[in-house]
matplotlib code that plots the C-alpha trace (Angstrom):
import matplotlib.pyplot as plt

x = [-0.4, 1.4, 0.8, 1.2, 1.5, 2.5, 3.7, 3.4, 5.0, 6.0, 7.3, 8.9, 10.4, 12.3, 9.7, 6.8, 5.1, 3.8, 2.5, 2.1, 1.8, 0.2, -0.8, -2.8, -2.5, -3.5, -4.3, -4.4, -7.1, -8.3, -9.0, -8.1, -9.1, -6.9, -9.1, -8.6, -8.6, -5.7, -2.3, -3.7, -0.7, -1.8, 0.7, 2.9, 2.3, 2.3, 6.2, 7.3, 5.9, 7.5, 11.1, 10.9, 11.0, 12.4, 10.3, 11.7, 10.5, 8.3, 8.1, 6.8, 6.6, 5.6, 5.1, 7.0, 10.1, 10.7, 11.0, 11.7, 14.5, 14.8, 15.0, 12.4, 13.7, 14.0, 10.5, 9.6, 11.4, 9.7, 6.2, 4.7, 4.4, 2.2, 0.9, 1.1, -1.5, 0.0, 0.3, 4.1, 4.4, 7.0, 4.9, 7.0, 6.8, 4.1, 1.6, 3.9, 7.1, 5.6, 4.8, 7.9, 9.9, 8.3, 8.9, 12.6, 12.8, 12.5, 15.3, 18.0, 20.0, 22.8, 24.0, 26.6, 24.2, 21.9, 24.9, 25.6, 22.0, 22.4, 19.9, 19.1, 18.5, 16.3, 14.1, 13.7, 12.6, 10.2, 8.6, 9.0, 7.0, 4.1, 3.7, 3.5, 1.0, -1.2, -1.5, -2.3, -5.1, -6.1, -6.7, -9.0, -6.0, -5.0, -5.8, -3.5, -0.2, 1.3, 0.1, 2.1, 1.3, 0.9, -1.9, -4.3, -7.1, -6.6, -8.9, -6.9, -3.4, -5.0, -5.5, -2.2, -0.3, -2.0, -1.3, 2.1, 2.2, 0.6, 3.6, 6.0, 4.0, 3.2, 1.4, 0.5, -0.5, -1.0, -3.3, -2.5, -6.0, -6.6, -10.1, -8.7, -10.3, -12.5, -15.9, -18.5, -18.6, -14.9, -15.0, -17.3, -15.4, -12.2, -14.0, -14.8, -11.0, -9.4, -12.4, -10.7, -7.1, -8.4, -9.9, -5.9, -5.1, -3.2, -3.9, -4.7, -4.2, -6.3, -5.9, -9.0, -11.0, -14.1, -16.4, -18.5, -15.6, -14.0, -17.5, -18.1, -15.0, -12.8, -13.7, -12.0, -11.3, -8.5, -9.2, -6.1, -6.5, -3.2, -0.9, -3.1, -5.5, -9.0, -10.8, -10.8, -13.6, -15.9, -17.4, -20.8, -19.1, -16.7, -19.9, -21.7, -18.7, -19.2, -15.5, -14.8, -17.7, -16.4, -13.0, -13.3, -16.8, -18.8, -16.8]
y = [0.1, 3.4, 6.2, 9.7, 12.2, 15.9, 17.1, 20.6, 21.7, 25.5, 26.9, 30.4, 32.3, 35.1, 37.2, 35.4, 32.6, 30.3, 27.3, 27.4, 24.1, 22.2, 18.8, 15.9, 12.1, 9.6, 6.2, 3.3, 3.7, 6.9, 10.3, 13.4, 16.8, 19.9, 22.9, 26.9, 30.0, 31.0, 31.1, 29.3, 27.2, 23.7, 23.6, 24.4, 21.3, 19.2, 20.5, 20.0, 16.4, 15.7, 17.2, 20.6, 22.7, 22.0, 22.7, 25.3, 22.9, 20.0, 16.8, 14.1, 10.7, 8.3, 4.6, 4.6, 6.6, 10.7, 11.8, 15.8, 16.7, 13.9, 15.1, 14.5, 11.3, 9.9, 10.6, 9.0, 5.7, 5.8, 5.4, 8.9, 10.3, 13.7, 15.4, 19.4, 22.1, 22.9, 19.9, 18.6, 16.1, 15.5, 16.9, 15.4, 12.0, 9.3, 8.3, 5.2, 7.1, 9.2, 6.2, 4.6, 7.4, 7.1, 3.5, 4.4, 5.5, 1.4, 0.6, -2.2, -2.2, 0.5, 2.8, 0.3, -2.6, 0.4, 1.7, -2.1, -3.2, -6.0, -9.2, -7.8, -4.6, -5.5, -7.8, -4.8, -2.6, -5.0, -5.0, -1.4, -0.9, -3.8, -1.9, 1.4, 0.1, -1.3, 2.3, 3.7, 0.9, 2.0, 5.5, 4.8, 5.6, 2.2, 3.1, 6.2, 4.4, 5.7, 9.1, 12.2, 14.0, 17.0, 15.8, 14.4, 16.4, 18.5, 16.1, 13.0, 14.9, 15.3, 11.7, 10.7, 12.8, 10.4, 7.1, 8.7, 8.6, 5.4, 3.9, 4.8, 2.1, 4.5, 3.9, 7.5, 9.9, 13.6, 15.4, 19.0, 20.3, 17.2, 18.5, 21.9, 22.7, 19.9, 20.1, 18.6, 15.0, 15.0, 15.7, 12.9, 10.4, 11.8, 11.0, 7.3, 6.7, 8.3, 6.2, 2.8, 4.3, 4.0, 0.7, -0.8, 0.4, 3.8, 6.8, 10.1, 13.6, 15.8, 19.8, 20.8, 23.9, 22.0, 21.6, 18.9, 17.0, 17.3, 16.8, 14.1, 11.9, 13.0, 10.9, 13.8, 17.2, 19.8, 23.4, 25.6, 29.7, 31.9, 28.7, 28.0, 24.9, 26.0, 22.8, 19.1, 16.8, 15.0, 16.7, 17.0, 19.0, 21.1, 22.0, 23.5, 25.2, 28.6, 29.5, 27.8, 29.4, 32.4, 31.8, 30.1, 28.4, 31.2, 33.5]
z = [0.0, -0.9, 1.3, 0.8, 3.5, 3.8, 7.2, 8.1, 4.6, 4.6, 1.3, 1.0, -1.8, -0.3, 1.3, 0.0, 2.1, -0.7, 1.7, 5.4, 7.4, 5.1, 6.0, 4.4, 3.1, 0.5, 0.6, -1.7, -4.4, -3.1, -5.3, -3.3, -4.9, -4.0, -4.8, -4.3, -6.3, -8.4, -6.6, -3.8, -4.1, -5.4, -8.0, -5.5, -3.5, -7.0, -7.2, -3.6, -3.8, -7.2, -6.0, -8.0, -4.9, -1.8, 1.3, 3.6, 6.4, 7.0, 5.0, 2.6, 3.3, 1.0, 1.5, 4.8, 3.2, 3.7, 0.0, 0.7, -0.9, -3.5, -7.2, -9.8, -11.6, -7.9, -7.0, -10.2, -9.5, -6.0, -7.8, -8.3, -11.5, -12.6, -15.3, -16.0, -16.3, -19.8, -22.1, -22.1, -24.3, -26.9, -30.0, -32.5, -31.0, -31.7, -29.0, -28.6, -28.3, -25.7, -23.3, -24.0, -22.6, -19.4, -19.4, -19.9, -16.3, -15.4, -17.8, -16.2, -19.2, -19.1, -21.9, -23.0, -23.7, -25.3, -27.7, -28.8, -29.1, -26.9, -26.8, -23.5, -24.7, -27.3, -25.4, -22.5, -25.6, -26.9, -23.0, -23.0, -25.8, -24.9, -21.5, -23.4, -25.7, -22.6, -21.3, -24.3, -24.7, -21.1, -21.5, -24.9, -27.4, -28.5, -32.3, -31.8, -31.4, -34.3, -34.4, -34.1, -30.6, -32.1, -34.5, -31.8, -30.8, -27.7, -25.3, -26.7, -26.0, -22.3, -22.1, -23.8, -20.9, -18.4, -20.2, -20.5, -16.7, -16.1, -18.5, -15.6, -13.2, -10.8, -7.5, -7.3, -9.9, -9.5, -12.1, -12.7, -14.4, -16.3, -17.2, -18.6, -22.1, -22.1, -23.2, -20.8, -22.6, -22.8, -18.9, -18.1, -20.1, -18.2, -14.7, -15.9, -17.0, -13.5, -12.0, -13.7, -12.3, -9.1, -9.6, -10.0, -6.6, -7.8, -5.6, -7.2, -6.1, -8.5, -9.0, -10.9, -11.1, -12.7, -9.8, -11.5, -11.9, -8.2, -6.8, -9.1, -8.5, -5.2, -2.3, -0.1, -1.0, 0.4, 0.0, -0.2, 0.0, 0.1, 0.9, 3.8, 4.4, 4.9, 4.9, 4.1, 4.1, 2.0, -1.1, 0.5, 3.5, 1.4, -0.7, 2.2, 3.8, 4.5, 4.2, 1.1, -0.8, 0.5, -0.7, -3.9, -4.8, -4.3, -6.6]

ax = plt.figure().add_subplot(projection="3d")
ax.plot(x, y, z, "-o")
ax.set_aspect("equal")
plt.show()
């Protein structure tokens, strides 16, 4: 079971306090929504978890180990993958190649084996391609294997980002506004895919502004405002919370 716990995380950029004593956790197969107005610190939380930013104080524990201060590639190897608010696909690579890049984080063949194209390297490459194809199939993109990412419709590019994250074989996925720019039908479809991800036992932390998506799929919601946690609870509780309504939902 992969548990992710943030304990009194503070982040300061010079004189700016970006996060103050942020504490919450995720457990296996859970979808937790992280919401709040623009500038609330949501992406900063993601960056601390994934090693892009270093917390000024506090710690992040994952699966029994403290991961505070690890580099992004080390966090990924621990089993935490992420997507981004702005799509960051390799636009000139195919859908399959995008996923294979993520699978290479699990590669065991060294540089020499790759250069010499050893039999072990060739076998591993075949396995990487198979697992990457499974990630595409899982996200409904099995027929887009050879499509160049830039040629895919916007909604498919969003799903490809999630497929790429899945290809790294994570136990936890951080989704940064996965429904941004999607039409209502695509958003409903996305909720179904995220539900399937949790069926695999993967826990999901999701930043999202589409409240229909958040309320429809999250088992629990954490609310930030100006870097401070102002509420945590079930969707029904958050919907009625007057502090949340004032800070975010009521705007």
